[in-house]
N, C-alpha and C positions, 0 to 999 in steps of 0.2 A: 561396503556400496551399498547394498541393499537397504540400508535402513536414512541412507542417505536421500535414495528414487521415493521410496515411502513417505516419508514423510517434506518434500519437498512435492508429494501432489495432494498431500493432506492440505500444506498450506495456501495452493492455488486455490482449491477446492473450499474450501474455508474465506479467504479474500471473496471471493468469485461469489457468496452465500450467501456474503455477510454485506457486501459489496452490490450486489443485482441492485437496477437502477436507477442507483446512485448518477445524478449527473455530472458529466465530465472524467469515469473510469473510462478511457481510451480502452486499453488493454491491461489485462492480467500475463502474464507468462510465466515462466519455469522452462532452465533444465541444469534437473537435479535436485540440489539446494537453492543454484541460483535463480532468484529473484525478481522478474520488475515488474511494479506497473504503474502504468502510462496512464498518464491525469491532461485532462484538455490545456492544463496552467502548466507555471512555472510553479510551485510545492519546492524552494532554499526554504523556502519560512516551516514546516513539516518537519528539518531537522533535528530546532532546538527544538520542537513541541514535544515530536518522537524521545529524545533524551529528555527531556522533565519529566519526563512518564517514565526516564526505567530505559530504551529502548533505542537503540543507538540502528542506525539510519545510515544513507549517505543518496545523494540524487543525484542523478550524471543527464544528459543532456537536460539539462534544466527541469524534464515536468517528469520523467519515468524514478519512480524509488527503485533504490541497489538494497535487499535484502541480503548478506548474504552467511547466514547463521552456521555454525556448528555444525562437521556430517556427526557426533552422537547428540547433535537433540533430540530431546525425548518429544514427545504425542502430546504430555502438560504442557510443556515448552515454546510447543507448536500454539495447541490453542489458548495460550495466555498471548502469544502473540497475538493470535485474529485478531484477538479480544477485546487488544489496549490499540492496538494500532490503525485496521478499521474506522473507531470514531471520528479520530485528529481526522482521517481522513473525509471520509463523511463533513466532519464542522469544517474543516480549510474548504472542497471545494466549494460549498453551501453559501459562504462568504466569498469567495472565488466570483464565482457566482450571478452577488448583491452584488457586487463594488464592479460590475461592469456598464458602463453605456448604457441604456435602454433608448429601442430601436425607436426608430420613428421612422414612419408609414402618409406613407404619398398620398 
């Protein structure tokens, strides 16, 4: 269980570092190796994008990426997970924000 706690903290720290300042990331949370990344927009399309990149993720509550890596995950696998998924999230959020209608001011 010590590995799960340590790797969960490493995953959260990695995503916080990679996604810092990315508009649309609401919260990154974890309990052990249960990771949740809450986004501003519904993100179902990230499931297929991640799968194409070799990652299996799922989305809950329309806008929360849920990650449940194995308890025996290693540091290099954590680094690979963060390195692959972070740009997918940033790209998705940039596209989602660009697709939003412009706000008119009076």
